[in-house]
C-alpha positions in Angstrom: 41.6 74.5 27.7 43.1 73.0 24.6 42.9 69.5 26.0 39.2 70.1 26.7 38.5 71.2 23.1 40.4 68.3 21.8 38.5 65.8 24.0 35.2 67.4 22.9 36.1 67.0 19.2 37.2 63.4 19.7 33.9 62.7 21.5 31.9 64.1 18.6 33.9 62.0 16.1 33.4 58.9 18.1 29.6 59.4 18.5 29.3 60.0 14.7 31.2 56.9 13.9 29.1 54.8 16.3 25.9 56.2 14.8 27.0 55.2 11.3 27.9 51.7 12.5 24.6 51.2 14.2 22.3 52.5 11.5 24.1 50.9 8.6 22.8 47.3 9.4 19.3 48.7 10.0 19.4 50.3 6.5 20.4 46.9 5.0 17.7 45.1 6.9 15.1 47.5 5.4 16.0 46.5 1.9 13.1 44.8 0.0 13.1 41.0 -0.1 14.1 39.1 -3.2 11.4 39.0 -5.9 11.4 35.1 -5.9 10.3 33.9 -2.5 11.7 30.7 -1.1 9.6 27.5 -1.5 7.6 26.9 1.6 8.6 23.8 3.6 6.2 20.9 3.4 3.4 20.5 6.0 4.6 17.5 8.0 1.9 16.0 10.3 3.8 12.7 10.7 7.3 14.0 11.5 8.9 13.9 8.1 10.6 17.3 8.3 13.7 18.1 6.2 12.6 16.0 3.3 14.9 17.9 1.0 18.0 17.3 3.1 20.7 15.9 0.9 19.0 16.7 -2.4 21.7 15.2 -4.7 21.5 17.7 -7.5 20.0 20.7 -5.8 16.9 20.9 -8.1 14.7 24.0 -7.9 12.6 23.0 -5.0 12.7 19.4 -6.3 12.9 16.4 -4.0 14.6 13.2 -3.2 12.8 10.6 -5.4 14.2 7.5 -3.7 15.2 6.7 -0.1 17.0 3.5 0.9 17.2 1.9 4.3 20.7 2.0 5.9 20.1 -1.2 7.8 18.7 -3.1 4.8 20.0 -1.8 1.5 17.6 -4.0 -0.4 14.7 -2.0 1.0 13.7 1.4 -0.4 10.8 3.5 -1.4 10.6 5.6 -4.6 8.1 7.9 -6.2 7.3 8.0 -9.9 8.1 11.7 -10.6 10.3 13.7 -13.0 13.4 15.5 -11.9 11.7 18.9 -11.7 8.1 19.9 -11.5 5.7 17.2 -12.8 2.6 18.4 -14.6 -1.0 17.2 -14.9 -4.1 18.4 -16.6 -6.3 16.4 -14.2 -8.1 17.8 -11.2 -7.5 14.6 -9.3 -4.5 12.7 -10.8 -3.1 9.4 -9.7 0.3 9.3 -8.0 2.4 6.1 -8.0 5.1 5.0 -5.6 7.2 1.9 -5.4 8.4 -0.4 -2.6 11.3 -2.8 -3.2 10.1 -5.1 -0.4 6.9 -5.7 1.5 6.6 -4.0 4.8 4.3 -4.0 7.8 5.5 -0.6 8.8 3.2 2.4 8.1 3.5 3.8 4.6 2.4 7.5 4.4 1.5 9.5 1.3 0.8 13.3 1.6 0.0 16.0 -0.8 0.5 19.6 0.4 -0.2 22.9 -1.3 2.9 25.2 -1.5 1.7 28.8 -1.6 2.6 32.1 -0.1 5.2 30.5 2.1 2.5 28.2 3.6 1.9 24.5 3.2 -1.7 23.1 3.5 -2.4 19.4 3.4 -4.6 18.1 0.6 -4.4 14.4 1.5 -2.8 12.4 4.2 -3.0 8.7 3.5 -1.6 6.0 5.8 -1.4 2.3 5.0 -3.3 -0.3 7.0 -1.5 -3.6 7.5 1.2 -5.0 5.2 2.1 -3.1 2.0 3.3 -5.4 -0.7 6.4 -4.9 -2.8 5.8 -3.3 -6.2 4.0 -0.3 -7.6 1.1 1.3 -5.8 -1.3 3.9 -7.0 -2.9 6.7 -4.9 -5.9 8.0 -6.9 -6.8 11.5 -5.6 -10.3 11.0 -7.0 -10.8 8.1 -4.6 -9.5 10.3 -1.8 -12.0 13.1 -2.7 -9.1 15.5 -3.3 -8.7 18.0 -6.1 -5.8 20.2 -7.1 -6.2 23.9 -7.9 -5.0 25.1 -11.3 -1.5 26.7 -11.4 -0.8 26.0 -7.8 2.4 24.2 -6.8 2.0 21.0 -4.7 4.5 18.7 -3.1 3.7 15.0 -2.7 5.6 12.6 -0.5 5.7 8.9 0.1 7.4 7.6 3.2 7.9 4.6 5.4 7.8 5.2 9.2 10.5 2.7 10.3 10.6 3.7 14.0 7.8 5.4 15.9 10.2 6.8 18.4 12.8 8.1 15.9 11.4 10.2 13.0 15.0 10.7 11.7 15.0 7.1 10.4 12.0 7.7 8.1 12.4 6.6 4.5 11.0 9.4 2.3 10.8 10.5 -1.3 9.1 13.6 -2.6 8.4 15.6 -5.8 6.6 18.6 -7.1 3.2 18.6 -8.9 1.5 21.3 -10.9 -2.0 21.3 -12.5 -2.0 23.1 -15.8 -5.0 23.9 -18.2 -5.9 21.0 -20.4 -5.6 23.2 -23.5 -2.1 24.5 -22.5 0.6 23.7 -25.1 3.2 21.5 -23.4 6.9 22.4 -24.2 8.9 19.4 -25.5 10.6 18.9 -22.1 7.1 18.5 -20.4 5.5 16.3 -23.1 5.5 12.5 -22.7 3.9 11.1 -25.9 1.8 14.3 -26.0 0.6 14.0 -22.4 1.6 15.8 -19.2 3.8 13.6 -17.0 1.3 12.5 -14.4 -1.4 12.0 -17.1 0.9 9.6 -18.9 1.7 7.7 -15.7 -2.0 7.3 -14.9 -2.8 6.1 -18.4 0.0 3.5 -18.5 -0.7 2.3 -15.0 -4.4 1.9 -15.7 -3.6 -0.1 -18.8 -1.3 -2.4 -16.8 -4.1 -3.1 -14.3 -6.7 -3.6 -17.0 -4.6 -6.1 -18.9 -4.4 -8.4 -16.0 -2.2 -11.3 -16.6 -0.8 -10.0 -19.9 0.3 -6.4 -19.3 3.5 -6.6 -21.5 2.7 -3.6 -23.7 1.7 -1.1 -21.0 4.5 -2.4 -18.8 7.0 -1.5 -21.5 5.3 1.8 -22.0 5.8 2.6 -18.3 9.4 1.4 -18.3 10.1 3.7 -21.3 8.5 6.6 -19.3 10.6 5.9 -16.3 13.7 5.9 -18.5 12.9 9.3 -19.9 12.9 10.8 -16.4 16.0 8.8 -15.3 14.3 6.5 -12.8 16.5 3.4 -12.5 15.6 1.8 -9.2 11.9 0.9 -9.9 10.7 -2.4 -11.3 7.5 -2.4 -13.4 6.9 -6.2 -13.0 4.3 -5.9 -10.2 1.5 -3.3 -10.1 -1.3 -3.3 -7.5 -4.8 -2.0 -7.7 -5.3 1.6 -6.5 -5.2 2.0 -2.8 -8.4 2.8 -1.0 -9.1 5.5 1.6 -9.0 4.3 5.2 -12.3 3.2 6.6 -12.2 5.9 9.2 -11.9 8.6 6.5 -8.4 9.6 7.5 -7.2 9.8 3.9 -7.9 13.5 3.8 -7.2 16.1 6.4 
C-alpha cells in the first residue's frame, strides 16, 4: 500500500515536471518579435542570392561595394555608393558602376524595394554585347523607373561569369533612400550640400558634357569617391548613360 502511494506521488511529480518542460518553450515562442525587423533579402531574378555574404564590416544592411574575380584579379566590378545608406532627393536618380576591364559576359543592374520583409524589383537591366571598362551610368529616368519617398531600396551591379554556376557571380550592392528635397541633410549625408546620389549624378553629367576636357568634374568625382572611401575605381573613363534594352526588359 505504501509502495502504491509512493509510486502515485512520483508519477504526479514526473507529469508536472514534463508539463513545465513542454510548455516553457511554447511560452518563449509566443514572445513578441523584436521591434526592428530584419532587412528583407533582395529579389534575385538572375540567381544572385546571398549578395551580403562576407560583408567585410557588417554594415547595417549595407552591401559589398566591390567584387573581384578569383581567376583574374585584375577584373572587378564596383558600385559608386557610400558605406551606409545613400540618399537622393530625385525620383529617378542615376546609379554609377565601374568595370576594371571590358567584358562580353552579361552585366546586370537591379533595383529592388525593401519593405515589410518583401523585395519588389523596380528595374532589371541586362547589358547587350560587350561592356567597356570604365564608369557606366544607369539613369532610372531612361528606364521609366521612380523611387517612392522614404522607402529603402537595394541596388546591385553584377557580372554573370558562368551561366551554369551562379556562385561565381561578381556582385556589388548598396542601399538607396529617397528623401524630401527640402529635408535638411546631416553633415554625414551632405556632399557639397547635396545628397550622395545627387552629387554623383551632377559630377558624372559634367564629365560627359565636358567631352575631351573633363578635368574639373573628374577631380570632383575623385574627391567624392575619397570621401566615401572608394579606392578601387578609376575616374579616367566615363561612358554615356546606358539605354534600356530594345525589348523593354529594363523594367520588370
